N, C-alpha and C positions, 0 to 999 in steps of 0.2 A: 504494499500499499504506500502510495506517495507520502512524503512528510509535510506536505503542504497542509496548512491550516486557514480556517476562515479569517483567524486574527492576523495571521500572517500577511494574507491577501488585502486585508483592511489596511494594514500598515504599509505596505508597499503602495497602495492606490493614494493613501494620504500623501505619501512623498512625491508622487507624480503629478497629483492634480493641482491645479492653480487652487490656493486656499479659499478664494471665494466661491469657486465651483465645489470644492469639498464640502463647505458650509451648506450649499444649496442641497446637495444629495443628503447630508448628515443631519440637518437640522429639522426641527419640527415646529409647531405652533406655541404662541404664549412663551410660558415658562419651561416648556418641553416636559411637562409632567407625564402626559400620556405617551411621549415617545419612550420614555425611560421605563414607563410600567409596562409596556409591552414585552420587553426583555425581562424584567423582573417577575412578571407573572409566572413564566415556566418554572421558576424556583419555588413556587407555592404548591407544586405537585410532585408526586413520587409515583414510579411505577412498580406494581406488585407482580414479581415474576412468578411463573408456574414452572414445576420441575417435572422431569421424567415424562415428557410428552411424546417421545420417540418421533421427533421431527422429521417429515418427509421434505423434499425440496420445497422452498416456499415461494409463494406468488405474491408480489407486492404491486402488481399492476392493478389499475382502477379504472372503471368506466365512469366517463364524464359526459355531460351533453355534447354531442358532435365529436366525440374524441374518445380514444382510449389511451391512457398515458402508462408508460412502463413502471411508474412509480408514483406514490401519492405526493409529489412534488413537482409544483409547476412554476412557472415564471410570472410573478405579478407585474402589472402595468407600472412602469416609471417613465418619467419624461426625459428627453433631451439626451440620449446616450452619447451622441457625438460630443458632448462636453467631456466624457470620460475617455473616449477612444476615437480615433478618425473613422472607423469602420462603424461605429455606433450600433445602431439596431441590427445591421447585417450580421455583425459577428454574434449578438446575443441570439439572432434567430438560428443561425447555423449550429450554435452550441446546444440549444435547446432542441433541435431536430437530431443532433447526433445523440443525444440523451434519450431521445424517444419520448419526451414530454411536451407540454402544451406551453407555448409562449402566449401571453395575453399582451398584445402589442399595444402601446399607449396611443391615445388620440393625440397627445403632444409629443409624439415621436419626431425626431429630426431625419426620419427616412420615411417615405410614403409606404402605406400598407402594401401596396402591389410590389414594391421593391423587396420588402421585408418578406413577403410570401415567397418571391423567387429566390431569395437567399436560402431559405429554410428548405425548399423543395430541391435545390441543388444537392443537398446533403440526403434527404429522404423525400422522395415523391409523395409520400402519404403523410408528411409532417402536419401535425395538428396546430392550428392558429386560431386564436379568438382576437377580437377587436374590442378595445375598450371605447366606450362612448360616454360623453356628458351630453345630456339632452340639451340642445340649444333653444333659445326663444324662438327662433324662425324655423318651423317645421321643415321648410325646403332645405335648409342646410343640413339638419338631422338626416333627412332622407338622402341627400347627396352622400353624406358620409356612409350610411348604410349601404348604399348601392356600391361605393368603393370596396367596402369590407366584402360584400358579396361577391363582386368581379374578382377579388384577390383570392377567393376561395376560402374564407374564413367560415368556421363551422360553428360559431356562437358568438353572440355580442354580450359584453360584459358592462352594464350600465352603472356608472358611479353615481350614487343617489345622495351621497353625504356632503355635497358641495354646493349649496344654494348661493354661498358667496366663498369668495377666496379666503383661506386661513391666512393669519397674519404671522409671519415667519421672522422672528427677530434678527436672526443672524443675516438674513437677506436685506432687511431693512438696514442695519447697522453697515453692512459691506456696500449698500448701494447697488445691489444686483436686482435689477427689475426686468432686463432683456437679454437676449441670446447676443452673443458676439457676432459681428459681421461674418455673412457666410454660413450661417446656421439659422434654421427656421423649423417652425412646426409644420411640417410637409404636408400632412394631412389636411391642413386648413388652406393650401394654396388653391387658387382658381376655383372657388366656390361660387354658386350663382349670385350674381349682383355684387361679386367682390374680387376685382382682378388683384393679382398679387396675394400675399398671405393674409388671411383673415385672423383676428384674435379670437381665442375660445372665449365664449361668454358664459357668465354664471347666470343660472335660470332659478330665481327665487320663486317664480310661479309654477314650476314643475310639480305635478301632482300624479296621482295614480291614473288620471286621465290622460296624461302624457304617455305613460307606460303602456296603456291600452291602445293608445294610437300608433305607438312604436309595434305592438304586436300585430296590428293590421298592416303595417308597412312592410313587414319581412316574415318569412318563413323560419328564419334562423332561430334556434333556442335563444332565450334571454336569461341572463343571470344578473342579478342585483348585487352590487358591491357597495359595502358600507352600511350594511343592516347590522343594528345592535339591539333593537327592541323586539322581544318575542311577538308583540301584536303585529308589527309590521312584516315579520316573517310568515305569520298565519294569513294575512291579507295577500302576501305574494304567492303563496301556494294556492289559495282560492283563486287567484286572479290567473293562474296558468303560467306561472314564471317557473323556469326549468332548473333554476339552482340559485343558491345564495352563496356569498362571500362576505362572512363575517369580518369586519375591519374597521378600525378607526382611522384610516387612511395613514397608516404609518406614524400617527401622531402629529399629523400636519393640518389637521381642521380644528376640531373641537378639542382644546387642552383638557377639558373636565371630562372627557369620555372615559369610560372603563377600558381597560386593557382587552384587546380582542379575544384573547384566550379565556378571559373570565366570562365574558359575554356568551362565549361559545356553547355552554351546556344549556343555556336557557334557549337559545335558538334551535339548537338539535332537539330538545324536548318539543318546543313548539310545531317543529316541522314533522316529528314523528316518523321520520324515515321515507316520507314521500317524495322528497327531491334531495339531491345532493347539497350537502353544506360543507363549504370550504371555508378557510380561515387565514389571514395573513397578518403579519406584524410581530416582530420580535424573534422569529426563528434564526437561530444561529448555530444550530448543531442538529444532527440527526436524532438524538434524543428528544429534542423539541417536537420533531415531527411525530414521533411515538407518542407523546403526551397527548397532543393535539388531536391525533387519530382517537386514541383511547378516550377522549372527551366528546368524541361524536362526529369529527371532521372526516370527510371523505379524502379530502387531500388538503395540503398546506400550499400557500404561496410565499415566495421569497423574492424580495425587492432589492434592498440595499446590499445584501452579500453578492448579488448578481453584478450591482454596479461596481463594487470593489473588485471583484475578479476581472471585470471588463477594464477597469483603469489600470489594474495591475499588470494584465497580460493579453488583453483583447480576448479573442475567441477562445484561446486556450485557457485564459484565466477563468472564463464563465463555465467552460467545461470543468474545470478543477471544481469549482464550487459545487456544481450539480453532482459529479462523481463522489465528492466527499460526503456530501449530505445522504446520498444513497447507500454509500458505503457503512456510514455510521448508523443510519436507520436499520439496515439489514442486520448489522452487529447487535444493536439494541433489541431489535425483535427475537433474534436468536437467544440471547441471554434471558429474555422474558418467557421463553418457551412458546413464541408464536409462529404459527404457520402462514396465516393471512395478515394482511396489513393491519387490520383492526383487532387483533387478538390481545392486545395489552389490557391490564387493568390499572387504573390510576387511582391514587388516593391523595386527599389534601393534606399537605404538610402542616 
């Protein structure tokens, strides 16, 4: 097994990144309480191993809406990968495809979704790709983005619903970081209806369940909602035909008083009752964290910042190292717990 560690990749990334760009990726909203608590939450749980299980070869693959992943680990949407490495989302897409897992390509990507899809399918013609979407006040803009995702062969849409307004990021304010450097842009926002050039992503305070229903009528792709923390919202989503939920506090970048995503996961899982897949992201830093999340009811977990650290440290190879390391650690933890399938662990509160 390689001696690389996620901490080591983070340190190498920090050395290589412009400090302002490092702060953009690493920072959170407000006093960064939610950001820190995402990681701390995993320390509040322990795994209860079983013994003498006579373990056959284990299967850690998972079925997800529009995709089958080789492991319960996927790449959560993050913005502006070309700030981390010149290849940006192209490198991330190739690494996720090589790992046999899903990349959720961000709406604020610095490479357009069609090019991201092409890069993934150069590695694996069947690579699974989802597109993250912020609902826009102008339905024509939303529909154009949906069509671009469909044309790129995306197999699901992940609608981020926790951002009626933009989070206040203290580090970015102190650094005066409010726009991308020359030569970089949110390429999915280029040449949209009525907007020559690159249009700003708009925050939609008026977005409601009616907007989600309109989106369902707009596309046949499965819809997942990202940013659900309240069990009642989870129940409404299931009853409304949503195909999956991603429990998330936006990596601590929106509401600084939100609970850690992991702490909200059991409530959401109970509310859903197994009717649709429940995913979680925020604070995953080791394979054991994946095991804890799955034991608490997650079908799979998303990783965001670790992927960016791998990308900044060593491009595509760095992202591959991150995904390979998490897979290896998860499988090792599963073996020590006597598990055969991804969800065989039992968790206890510390």
